C-alpha positions, 0 to 999 in steps of 0.5 A: 880942382873944384872944391866940394862941401858935403853937409849931412843934415843940410836940408833943414835947420842949422845945416841948411843955414850952414849950406847957404853961408858956405856955398859961395866958398865952394864950387860944389855943394852936396846936401844930404837929408832925409827929405829929398824935396827940402834938400832940392829946395836948398840946392835951388836956393844956392844954385846961382853961386854953386853947383848944388846937388841934393839927395834924400837918404836916411843915413841912420842905417847901414844901407843908407850909409852905403847909399850915401857913399855911392851917391857922393862918389857919383857926384864928386871925386874929392871933398874939401869939407864935411859938416855933420849936422843931422839931429833927432830927439824922439820922445819915445824909444825908436829903433832903426831897421838895423835895430839901433836906437835912433839917437845913437844911430843919427848922432854917432853911428852915421857920422862915424860910418860915413867918415870911414867910408868917405875917408879916401875922398876927403882931401888933405888938410880938410876940416870935418865939423860935427855938431854936438851939444852941451847935452853931452855933459848931462841929460837936458832934463831929469836927475840921473847921472849921465853914463855910457854903458857899452853893454847897452848903447842902444838903451834897451834898459830903462829908456829916458828920452833926454838921457838917450839924446845926451848919451848919443852926443857923448858917444859922438864926442868920444868918437871925435876925439878918437878920429882926431888921433887917427885921421890921416893927411892933416884932416882935422875934426872938431865938435861944436855946441851951436847953442839953443837953436830954433829947429825942427829937432823938438817937433816930437816934444810937448807943445808947451815945452817947444814954445818955451824952448823956442822963446829962448833959442836963436835963429838957425842962421847964427849957429850956421855962421858958427859952423861956417867959421870952423869950416873956413878956419880949416886946419888952423884950429887944430883937431880934436876940440870942443867948441861951445858956440864961439869959445873953445872949451874943455868938455866933460871929464867922461868925454876924455875917458880913454878906456871908454873911448877905445871900448866905444870905438870897438863897439861902433865897429861891431855895430857897423859890421859888415858895412865897413869891412865890406868897403875896406874902410875900417879905421885904425883904433885910437890909442888908449 
């Protein structure tokens, strides 16, 4: 059976580098990104080692998630590894077509929704790697204590850009721990903080801040290799872990809050209605 890798956010940055690193290990590589032309360029760059396919789909909306689900199914009947590496950091509050705050939609709703939709295609014992951030511990700037209010996940009150990014990464990590409880057939899911990386994620930030960040950040090939290591290790690493670059670490105390995790799970299902219920893809709720 042909082995298939799916990389969401594989058209640029660390996702692109993970594709290039992992392509020789798989027979087929599926590259999902917002920019179809960049995705095709990545697919062409690995075409000598893998059967590469690319699609330009915005997975920040329910319609995009449904389109992505249909596209993956049109290309393959099974998936042996999944990487979620898409990232954003808008400098102002941006809403998707569904009315959700963009950080939350890209970093949390998209990987949650697509995992649920594709679960029947993901092979037994396959790894799912979700790119997270040390920012799940605290906002990357500012002095406010990080919280995740379930009545304002879309950050309509008192928006702050770095706090919004951190909230979305905390939500993502809580969901990773939830998925680790309910994923069937030995499928494993782990989170990775890739380190400070030179990517396009800061393109909306002030130029001076971007230059300072890039001066201390690493080339995307380094975290791309870190993603590849987790994928190659597969189920041997277990499930539900947070990796800070190459070291497994405890994440923030809030990320282990079982009551918050359960509440977020239900709110996420509500936000993704009716997509998951229509596709008969509603996952069980993890234990508190």
